[in-house]
C-alpha positions in Angstrom: -0.2 0.0 -0.2 3.1 2.5 0.8 4.3 1.9 -2.7 0.9 2.5 -4.4 0.2 5.5 -2.4 3.4 6.9 -3.2 3.4 6.5 -6.9 1.1 9.1 -8.0 3.1 11.6 -5.8 6.2 10.7 -7.6 4.4 10.9 -10.9 2.8 14.2 -10.1 6.2 15.6 -9.0 7.7 14.5 -12.0 4.9 15.9 -14.4 5.5 19.3 -12.5 9.1 19.1 -13.2 8.8 18.2 -16.8 6.4 21.5 -17.0 8.9 23.8 -15.3 10.8 26.1 -18.0 13.9 24.6 -19.3 16.2 27.0 -17.6 15.6 25.5 -14.1 16.2 22.2 -15.2 19.6 23.5 -16.8 20.5 25.4 -13.8 20.1 22.7 -11.4 23.3 21.0 -12.6 24.9 24.1 -11.0 23.2 24.0 -7.8 19.7 25.8 -8.6 16.9 24.4 -6.4 13.5 25.1 -7.1 11.8 26.8 -4.0 9.6 24.4 -2.2 6.0 25.3 -1.6 5.7 27.3 1.3 3.1 29.5 3.5 2.7 32.5 1.3 3.0 34.8 4.0 6.4 33.4 5.2 7.7 33.9 1.6 6.8 37.4 1.3 7.6 38.5 4.9 10.2 35.8 6.1 10.4 35.9 10.1 13.7 36.7 11.6 16.0 34.2 13.2 15.5 34.3 17.0 18.5 34.0 18.9 18.3 31.7 21.9 19.6 32.5 25.6 21.9 29.7 25.6 25.1 32.0 25.4 24.1 33.8 28.5 22.9 31.2 30.6 26.3 29.5 29.8 28.0 32.7 31.1 25.8 32.4 34.3 23.1 34.8 33.5 19.6 34.3 35.2 17.2 32.9 32.7 14.9 36.2 32.9 17.8 38.3 32.4 18.8 36.3 29.6 15.6 36.5 27.9 15.8 40.1 28.2 19.1 40.5 26.6 18.0 38.3 23.6 14.8 40.5 23.2 17.3 43.7 23.0 19.8 41.9 21.1 18.2 43.2 17.8 19.3 46.9 18.8 21.9 46.2 21.6 24.2 44.3 19.1 24.0 47.1 16.5 24.7 49.6 19.1 27.4 48.3 20.7 29.1 47.8 17.2 28.6 51.3 16.4 29.9 52.4 19.7 33.2 50.8 19.3 33.2 52.2 15.7 32.7 55.5 17.0 35.1 55.5 19.7 37.8 54.3 16.9 36.9 56.9 14.7 36.6 60.0 17.1 40.0 59.1 18.7 42.5 61.9 18.2 40.4 63.0 15.2 42.3 66.2 14.8 45.4 64.4 14.3 47.1 65.1 12.1 46.7 68.7 12.7 47.0 69.5 9.1 45.0 70.1 5.7 45.5 66.7 4.4 44.9 65.7 0.5 41.7 67.3 -0.9 40.5 69.1 2.6 42.5 71.8 1.0 39.3 72.3 -1.0 36.2 71.0 0.6 37.0 72.4 4.1 37.6 75.8 2.8 34.6 75.4 0.5 32.3 74.4 3.6 33.4 77.4 5.5 32.7 79.6 2.8 29.4 78.2 2.0 27.9 78.4 5.6 29.1 81.8 5.8 28.7 83.4 2.2 26.2 80.8 0.6 28.7 80.1 -2.1 32.2 78.8 -2.6 35.0 81.5 -2.9 38.5 81.8 -4.4 41.2 81.2 -1.4 44.6 82.3 -1.9 46.9 79.3 -3.0 49.1 79.1 0.3 46.8 80.2 2.9 46.4 76.6 4.6 49.0 77.5 7.2 47.2 80.7 8.2 43.8 78.7 8.2 45.5 76.4 10.8 46.8 79.3 12.7 43.9 81.6 12.8 40.9 79.3 12.5 37.6 80.7 12.8 39.2 84.2 12.7 40.6 83.9 9.2 39.0 86.5 6.8 36.7 84.9 4.0 37.5 86.3 0.4 34.4 87.6 -1.6 35.2 86.5 -5.0 33.3 83.5 -6.3 35.3 80.4 -7.0 34.2 78.0 -9.9 33.7 74.6 -8.3 32.9 71.2 -9.8 31.1 69.4 -7.2 27.2 70.2 -5.8 27.1 71.6 -2.2 25.2 69.1 -0.2 28.5 67.3 1.1 30.0 70.7 1.8 27.1 71.7 3.7 27.5 68.6 5.8 31.3 69.1 6.5 30.3 72.8 7.4 28.1 71.7 9.9 30.9 70.4 12.0 32.8 73.5 11.6 29.9 75.7 12.6 29.6 73.6 15.8 33.3 73.3 16.7 35.3 75.8 14.5 37.4 76.2 11.4 40.0 73.6 12.6 40.7 69.9 11.5 38.3 68.7 14.2 35.5 70.9 13.2 35.9 69.9 9.2 36.4 66.2 10.2 33.6 65.9 12.7 30.7 65.3 10.8 32.3 62.7 8.6 33.2 60.7 11.5 29.4 61.2 12.5 28.4 59.7 9.4 31.0 57.0 9.3 29.8 55.7 12.8 26.0 56.1 11.8 26.9 53.9 8.7 28.0 51.3 10.8 25.0 51.3 12.5 22.8 51.3 9.8 24.6 48.5 7.9 24.1 46.2 11.2 20.3 46.9 10.8 20.3 46.5 7.1 22.4 43.5 7.2 19.8 42.3 10.0 16.8 42.9 7.7 18.5 41.3 4.8 19.4 38.1 6.1 17.0 37.9 9.1 19.8 37.5 11.5 20.9 39.8 14.0 24.3 37.9 14.0 25.0 38.5 10.4 23.8 42.3 10.5 26.4 42.8 13.5 29.1 41.0 11.5 28.4 43.1 8.5 28.6 46.4 10.7 31.6 45.0 12.4 33.4 44.4 9.1 32.7 48.0 8.0 33.8 49.4 11.5 37.4 47.6 10.9 37.8 48.4 7.1 40.6 50.8 6.7 39.3 52.9 3.7 36.0 53.4 5.4 37.8 54.3 8.7 39.9 56.9 7.0 37.4 58.5 5.0 35.5 59.0 8.3 38.3 60.8 9.7 38.7 62.9 6.7 36.7 65.9 5.3 36.1 64.4 1.7 32.7 64.2 -0.2 32.8 60.3 -0.9 32.1 59.5 2.6 29.1 61.7 2.8 28.0 60.3 -0.8 28.4 56.7 0.9 26.3 57.5 3.8 23.2 58.7 1.7 23.5 55.8 -0.7 23.5 53.4 2.2 20.7 55.1 3.9 18.7 55.0 0.5 19.4 51.2 0.0 18.0 50.9 3.6 14.7 52.7 2.9 14.0 50.7 -0.3 14.5 47.6 1.9 12.3 48.6 4.6 9.6 49.5 1.9 10.1 46.3 0.7 9.0 44.4 3.8 5.9 46.9 4.3 4.9 46.6 0.7 4.8 42.7 0.7 3.1 42.6 4.2 0.5 44.9 2.8 0.3 42.2 -0.1 0.0 39.4 2.2 -2.7 41.0 4.2 -4.8 41.5 1.2 -5.0 37.6 0.0 -7.5 35.6 0.8 -7.7 33.2 3.8 -9.4 29.9 2.9 -11.5 27.7 5.6 -8.5 26.1 6.9 -7.1 29.6 7.9 -4.4 29.4 5.3 -3.5 32.4 3.3 -3.8 31.5 -0.4 -2.2 33.1 -3.6 -4.8 35.0 -5.9 -4.0 36.1 -9.1 -6.9 38.7 -9.5 -6.1 40.5 -6.0 -2.5 40.6 -6.7 -2.8 42.1 -10.0 -5.3 44.5 -9.1 -4.2 45.8 -5.7 -2.6 49.3 -5.3 0.0 49.3 -2.6 -1.1 52.8 -1.8 1.2 55.2 0.5 5.0 53.9 0.7 6.4 56.6 2.8 9.9 54.8 2.8 10.1 55.3 -1.2 9.7 58.9 -0.5 12.6 58.9 2.1 14.7 56.9 -0.3 14.1 59.8 -2.9 15.1 62.2 -0.3 18.4 60.3 0.3 19.1 59.7 -3.3 18.7 63.6 -3.9 21.3 64.1 -1.0 23.5 61.8 -2.6 23.1 63.1 -6.0 23.8 66.7 -4.3 27.0 65.4 -2.9 28.5 64.1 -6.2 27.1 63.3 -9.5 27.7 59.7 -9.6 24.8 59.4 -7.3 22.8 59.7 -10.4 24.0 56.2 -11.3 23.1 54.8 -8.0 19.6 56.2 -8.2 19.1 54.4 -11.5 20.3 51.0 -9.9 18.4 51.2 -6.9 15.1 52.2 -8.5 15.3 49.5 -11.1 16.2 47.2 -8.0 13.0 48.1 -6.3 10.8 47.9 -9.3 12.2 44.2 -9.8 11.3 43.5 -6.1 7.6 44.5 -6.9 7.8 42.1 -10.0 9.0 39.1 -7.4 6.4 40.0 -4.7 3.4 39.8 -6.9 4.6 36.6 -8.7 4.8 35.0 -5.2 1.5 36.3 -4.2 0.2 34.7 -7.4 0.4 37.1 -10.2 0.1 35.4 -13.4 1.7 38.5 -15.3 3.7 40.2 -12.6 5.4 42.4 -15.0 2.1 43.7 -16.5 0.8 44.4 -12.8 3.9 46.2 -11.7 3.8 48.2 -15.0 -0.1 49.2 -14.3 0.2 49.4 -10.7 3.9 50.2 -9.2 5.9 51.6 -12.0 4.5 55.3 -11.9 4.2 55.6 -8.0 7.6 54.5 -7.8 8.8 57.0 -10.3 6.9 59.8 -8.7 8.2 59.0 -5.1 11.9 58.7 -6.1 13.0 60.6 -9.2 11.0 64.1 -8.8 11.9 64.2 -5.2 15.4 63.3 -5.9 15.5 66.3 -8.3 13.8 68.7 -6.2 16.2 68.0 -3.2 19.1 68.6 -5.7 17.8 72.0 -6.7 16.9 72.9 -3.1 20.5 72.2 -2.2 21.5 74.9 -4.4 19.5 77.4 -2.5 22.4 79.3 -1.0 23.7 80.0 -4.6 20.3 80.8 -6.0 19.5 83.3 -3.1 23.1 85.3 -3.8 23.1 88.1 -5.7 22.8 88.2 -9.5 24.9 91.3 -9.9 28.2 89.7 -10.1 29.1 89.6 -6.5 27.0 86.5 -5.9 28.1 82.8 -6.7 30.0 81.6 -9.9 27.8 81.9 -12.9 25.0 83.4 -11.0 24.9 86.4 -13.1 25.4 84.6 -16.6 21.6 84.8 -17.8 21.6 88.8 -17.3 24.9 88.9 -18.9 26.8 86.5 -21.4 23.2 84.3 -21.5 20.8 87.3 -22.6 18.6 86.4 -25.5 17.7 83.1 -26.9 14.9 80.9 -26.8 14.6 80.2 -23.0 14.4 83.6 -21.9 10.9 82.7 -20.4 12.4 80.8 -17.6 13.8 82.6 -14.5 17.4 83.8 -14.6 18.3 81.5 -11.8 17.2 78.4 -13.7 19.1 79.4 -16.9 22.2 80.5 -15.1 22.1 77.1 -13.0 21.7 75.1 -16.2 24.5 76.7 -17.7 26.8 76.1 -14.5 26.0 72.2 -14.7 26.5 72.1 -18.4 30.2 73.5 -17.8 30.6 71.2 -14.9 29.6 68.1 -16.9 32.1 69.3 -19.5 34.9 69.5 -17.0 34.1 66.1 -15.7 33.9 64.2 -18.9 37.2 65.7 -20.0 39.1 65.2 -16.9 42.3 63.7 -17.7 45.3 65.6 -16.0 47.5 62.8 -14.6 48.2 62.5 -10.8 50.6 60.2 -8.6 47.9 58.6 -7.1 45.4 58.0 -9.8 44.4 54.7 -10.6 42.2 52.1 -12.8 39.1 50.9 -11.5 40.0 47.2 -12.2 42.6 47.5 -9.4 40.4 48.6 -6.9 38.9 45.6 -5.6 42.4 44.0 -4.9 43.6 47.3 -2.9 45.7 47.8 -6.2 46.7 51.6 -5.7 45.8 53.2 -2.6 45.9 57.3 -1.9 48.3 58.7 0.4 46.5 61.6 2.0 49.4 62.9 4.5 53.0 61.6 4.8 55.9 63.2 6.9 59.3 62.0 7.9 59.9 63.2 11.5 63.3 62.9 13.3 63.9 60.8 16.3 62.4 62.5 19.2 60.1 64.8 17.3 56.2 64.5 16.4 56.0 61.2 18.1 59.1 59.5 16.8 60.9 57.5 19.5 64.2 59.2 20.7 65.8 55.8 20.3 65.2 55.4 16.9 68.4 55.2 14.6 66.6 56.4 11.6 64.1 59.0 10.9 60.3 57.9 11.4 57.3 57.8 9.0 53.9 59.4 9.6 51.2 58.4 6.8 47.3 58.5 6.4 46.9 56.0 3.8 43.4 55.5 2.1 43.7 51.8 1.9 41.1 49.1 2.7 42.0 46.3 5.1 43.6 44.2 2.6 42.3 41.0 4.0 38.8 41.8 4.0 39.1 43.2 0.4 40.7 40.1 -0.8 38.0 38.0 0.9 35.5 40.2 -0.2 36.7 39.5 -3.8 35.9 35.9 -3.3 32.6 36.6 -1.5 31.5 38.7 -4.6 32.1 35.3 -6.7 30.0 33.5 -4.2 27.4 36.3 -4.2 27.1 36.3 -7.8 26.7 32.4 -8.2 24.2 32.6 -5.4 22.1 35.3 -7.3 22.4 33.8 -10.7 21.9 30.0 -9.7 20.0 30.2 -6.5 18.0 33.1 -7.4 18.7 34.5 -4.1 17.3 38.0 -4.2 19.5 38.9 -1.1 22.6 38.0 -3.2 20.9 40.2 -6.1 20.5 43.4 -3.8 24.2 43.2 -2.7 25.3 42.8 -6.4 23.2 45.8 -7.2 24.7 47.8 -4.4 28.4 47.0 -5.7 27.5 47.5 -9.3 25.9 51.0 -8.4 29.2 52.5 -6.9 31.6 50.3 -8.9 30.6 49.7 -12.5 30.1 53.3 -14.0 33.8 53.8 -13.4 34.8 51.7 -16.0 33.0 53.8 -18.4 35.8 56.6 -17.6 39.0 54.7 -17.4 40.7 57.5 -19.4 39.5 60.1 -16.8 41.7 60.7 -13.4 39.9 58.8 -11.0 41.2 57.4 -7.6 40.7 54.4 -5.2 38.9 56.4 -2.5 35.8 56.6 -4.9 35.1 52.8 -3.7 34.0 53.6 -0.3 30.6 54.1 -1.7 30.2 50.4 -2.2 32.1 49.1 0.8 29.2 48.4 2.8 27.8 46.2 0.2 31.1 44.1 0.1 30.8 43.8 3.7 27.4 42.5 3.3 28.9 40.0 0.7 31.4 38.9 3.2 28.8 38.2 6.0 26.8 36.5 3.2 29.7 34.1 2.6 30.3 33.7 6.4 26.7 32.6 6.9 27.1 29.8 4.3 30.3 28.6 6.1 28.5 28.5 9.6 25.9 26.3 7.8 22.2 26.3 6.8 19.6 25.6 9.6 19.5 21.9 10.5 23.0 21.3 9.8 24.8 18.6 12.0 27.0 19.7 15.1 29.9 18.6 13.3 29.3 21.0 10.5 28.2 24.0 12.9 31.5 23.7 14.6 33.9 23.4 11.5 31.9 26.2 10.0 32.3 28.6 13.2 36.1 27.5 13.3 36.8 28.6 9.9 34.7 31.7 9.9 36.1 32.7 13.4 39.5 32.6 11.9 38.7 34.5 9.0 37.1 37.2 11.1 39.9 37.5 13.4 42.6 37.7 10.7 40.6 40.6 9.3 40.8 42.4 13.0 44.2 41.8 13.2 45.0 43.3 9.8 43.2 46.3 10.7 45.0 46.7 14.1 48.2 45.8 12.4 47.7 48.7 9.7 46.2 51.0 12.3 49.6 53.3 12.6 49.3 54.1 8.7 45.5 55.1 8.9 46.1 57.3 11.8 49.4 59.1 11.0 51.0 57.6 14.0 54.8 57.9 13.8 56.6 54.6 13.3 60.2 53.7 12.6 60.7 53.8 8.9 61.6 49.8 8.8 58.2 49.4 10.3 56.4 51.5 7.7 58.3 49.4 5.1 57.0 46.3 6.4 53.5 47.5 5.9 54.0 48.2 2.2 52.8 44.8 1.0 52.8 45.8 -2.4 55.0 48.0 -4.6 52.1 50.1 -5.9 51.1 51.1 -2.3 54.2 53.5 -2.0 
């Protein structure tokens, strides 16, 4: 009777398999496994993995207290990781007491913006006066031609407004955003993987990445851009959960109390007000208003969220999910992101717009009333025409920038730390500027924008795993990570003749950390793995994480400008291209 009862099931399973499209059957040889039938609600909004109190009980914590610690872990873990990141980033933040690398532009532009409303021309050799006089220095009046929008400089200027025109003041806000981005990544990773542990692991990896660390302690725009990109990704991720929960709530329930897929409901339901998409649009506008490559990120992330809607409606039972999304979701998605981002961008120029148009205001502010008089667009406000002309001039500058630079690099080398950027270097003599008195040779003080090498090399392998996971296992989480990396990385391959730098890669560093966390999650083993499998996976994962931590500590002196003997500095130059 057993064999007779099982035969129809087997034949039905084989028939269902034969009815599948050919591509799933072909991908099976590479590890693809069709998703087994599951509760619709669990597929639309998977539950979080609940940590157990076993660890705390082993440490001798009473059961009630252990249960409370488990409940608090969703926030306590990320906050603890962010606290460690904040302490390291704010420690001795004003050191080096110097204007390092491109701080010579952005620190002074930020100070002018918060006082004049537009950037000004500073004398060439004024950095020493800035360090000596600080907030008392006189601000020039002549407008300067700058090639980046103002949002990032306003952010830097906020720190200067709070703490003064000195290295601590102009680095304060990048340190704040660097710390908050670690907290955000912990929470984003938790929501993405449904695991507090993996989320905190991703945040911890970001906390000990050298490039992110150095950029958190330097007044450059790319760290601000990274923050708003990550925030936009997080907003889209929250919107995804909320929209899928709303979709699940609208599905019918059968007489057994089980939620069933329904093509009619799924294809006709409007998901209504989606405030997190508007928040994402705001963040994308702030990213675009910091540096123009935020535009590429907007394209990638907006496409990603629309594809998420397709996946949600397909799971909920839509026969034609693409058509349903086209009719119900695409227009609201566009309105809540792109126009919001563009309006945010224009508003960010308000200081320039409100500056005088008589030649004493921002650069090109008087263009429409002088060189741009006449033409077919005179019905537009002068500030619109002048701003458009300014933007066109900036575009021509960016696409034509090819001036050679000592530290420029090709994007092919970024993923393996091929050519880092030295922001600051000095050679103090023994007994001076922190150089030990007993040193036989001079010392080296450097701030090197270098990603923690073992983390980046591990991330290169993790990306291969994530690509495999996305393509062959159809794992949307892997696809989201790939999208984040491509949004910040791929566009630079179209400008390989342009002068570009490795530190631009900080924009996609959080997604590399998510990729490594996903790889480590796979090493730990899926739910239901044997104890031996779990122990082996934990041992390998623990060794990898400890090696990354050690690597960060080892390179600490050349991340912070700490004076070390020249031989110690040489021992840290693992590749010739780092010098």
